[in-house]
C-alpha positions as CSV (number, residue, x, y, z in Angstrom):
1,M,-9.0,-51.5,10.7
2,S,-5.4,-51.5,10.0
3,D,-3.1,-48.5,10.4
4,A,-2.9,-48.1,6.6
5,D,-6.7,-48.1,6.4
6,N,-6.9,-45.4,9.1
7,K,-4.4,-43.2,7.3
8,L,-6.4,-43.6,4.0
9,K,-9.7,-42.8,5.8
10,A,-8.2,-39.7,7.4
11,I,-6.8,-38.4,4.1
12,E,-10.2,-39.0,2.4
13,L,-12.1,-37.2,5.2
14,L,-9.7,-34.2,5.1
15,S,-9.9,-34.1,1.3
16,G,-13.7,-34.2,1.3
17,W,-13.8,-31.4,3.9
18,S,-11.4,-29.4,1.8
19,K,-13.5,-29.9,-1.3
20,W,-16.6,-28.7,0.5
21,L,-14.8,-25.6,1.7
22,I,-13.7,-24.9,-1.9
23,G,-17.3,-24.9,-3.0
24,I,-18.4,-22.7,-0.1
25,N,-15.5,-20.2,-0.6
26,F,-16.2,-20.0,-4.4
27,G,-19.9,-19.4,-3.8
28,A,-19.3,-16.8,-1.1
29,A,-16.6,-15.0,-3.1
30,T,-18.8,-14.9,-6.2
31,G,-21.8,-13.6,-4.2
32,C,-19.7,-10.9,-2.6
33,A,-18.2,-9.9,-5.9
34,V,-21.7,-9.6,-7.5
35,V,-22.8,-7.4,-4.6
36,L,-19.7,-5.3,-4.8
37,K,-20.2,-4.9,-8.6
38,T,-23.8,-3.7,-8.2
39,G,-22.5,-0.9,-5.9
40,V,-22.2,-0.5,-2.2
41,S,-21.4,2.4,0.1
42,E,-17.9,3.6,-0.1
43,K,-17.7,3.4,3.7
44,V,-18.3,-0.4,3.7
45,S,-17.0,-1.6,0.4
46,P,-13.4,-2.1,1.7
47,L,-14.9,-4.6,4.2
48,L,-16.6,-6.5,1.4
49,F,-13.4,-6.4,-0.8
50,T,-11.4,-7.8,2.1
51,A,-13.9,-10.6,2.7
52,I,-13.6,-11.5,-1.0
53,L,-9.8,-11.5,-0.7
54,F,-9.8,-13.8,2.3
55,F,-12.4,-16.2,0.6
56,I,-10.1,-16.4,-2.4
57,C,-7.0,-17.0,-0.2
58,S,-8.9,-19.8,1.6
59,L,-9.9,-21.2,-1.7
60,V,-6.3,-21.3,-2.9
61,V,-5.1,-23.0,0.3
62,A,-8.0,-25.5,0.1
63,T,-7.1,-26.3,-3.5
64,L,-3.4,-26.7,-2.5
65,L,-4.4,-28.9,0.4
66,T,-6.5,-31.1,-1.9
67,L,-3.5,-31.5,-4.3
68,V,-1.1,-32.3,-1.5
69,L,-3.5,-34.8,0.0
70,A,-3.9,-36.5,-3.4
71,T,-0.1,-36.8,-3.5
72,A,0.0,-38.3,0.0
73,L,-2.7,-40.7,-1.0
74,H,-0.7,-41.8,-4.0
75,K,2.4,-42.4,-1.9
76,G,0.4,-44.2,0.8
77,S,1.6,-41.9,3.6
78,G,-0.7,-40.5,6.3
79,I,-1.6,-36.9,7.3
80,S,1.6,-34.9,8.0
81,K,2.2,-31.7,9.9
82,T,2.1,-29.9,6.5
83,H,-1.4,-31.2,5.9
84,Q,-2.5,-30.1,9.3
85,F,-1.0,-26.7,8.9
86,L,-2.7,-26.2,5.5
87,A,-6.1,-27.4,6.9
88,W,-5.9,-25.0,9.9
89,L,-4.7,-22.1,7.6
90,Q,-7.6,-22.8,5.2
91,L,-10.1,-22.7,8.1
92,A,-8.5,-19.5,9.6
93,L,-8.7,-17.7,6.3
94,F,-12.3,-18.7,5.9
95,L,-13.2,-17.5,9.4
96,V,-11.5,-14.2,8.8
97,A,-13.5,-13.8,5.6
98,I,-16.7,-14.6,7.5
99,V,-15.8,-11.9,10.1
100,F,-15.3,-9.3,7.4
101,L,-18.5,-10.3,5.6
102,L,-20.5,-10.1,8.8
103,T,-19.0,-6.8,9.7
104,W,-19.9,-5.5,6.3
105,I,-23.5,-6.8,6.8
106,W,-23.7,-5.2,10.2
107,R,-22.5,-1.8,8.9
108,L,-24.8,-2.0,5.9
109,K,-27.7,-2.7,8.2
110,E,-26.7,0.4,10.3
111,S,-26.5,2.6,7.3
112,Q,-29.8,1.6,5.8
113,G,-31.7,3.4,8.6
114,K,-30.2,6.7,7.6
115,P,-31.5,8.9,4.8
116,P,-29.2,9.3,1.8
117,A,-26.8,12.2,1.9
118,T,-26.4,12.6,-1.9
119,A,-28.4,14.6,-4.3
120,T,-30.3,12.6,-6.9
121,T,-31.9,13.5,-10.2
122,S,-34.6,11.7,-12.2
123,A,-33.4,11.3,-15.8
124,I,-36.2,8.8,-16.5
125,T,-39.1,11.3,-15.9
126,G,-37.1,14.2,-17.3
127,N,-37.2,15.9,-13.9
128,N,-33.8,17.4,-13.3
129,A,-34.6,18.9,-10.0
130,V,-32.3,18.0,-7.2
131,D,-33.8,16.0,-4.4
132,L,-32.7,17.5,-1.1
133,H,-34.3,14.9,1.1
134,G,-31.0,14.1,2.9
135,F,-29.9,17.7,3.2
136,N,-32.8,19.4,5.0
137,N,-32.6,17.4,8.2
């Protein structure tokens, strides 16, 4: 393979990897947003929101990297320091998002073993009595 072929192959591989990460980030951010929309504990919702924010940042960087790589491919140049920086930034943002997501999952798991601390009423059955299940412990 010639040097030009190697440059082309490297750009194609990095572009393909970036496109996969775009899909993963989009899916993860969407899933997290759906969970956040359905309601989570106020104690852990900032973790989930931060994970969504970092997934979105990683998605933006991945999209930018794909655009820059397409330009480099058009010019026939190889992978530059800018491309490498964007690729590492994209990966770092993705990993930070994963850490926040896993922290949220861990805290959610811890909180599910505890009884609820809020009073509830049953509007469906017409029973307006307050459930003190979490208060009498």
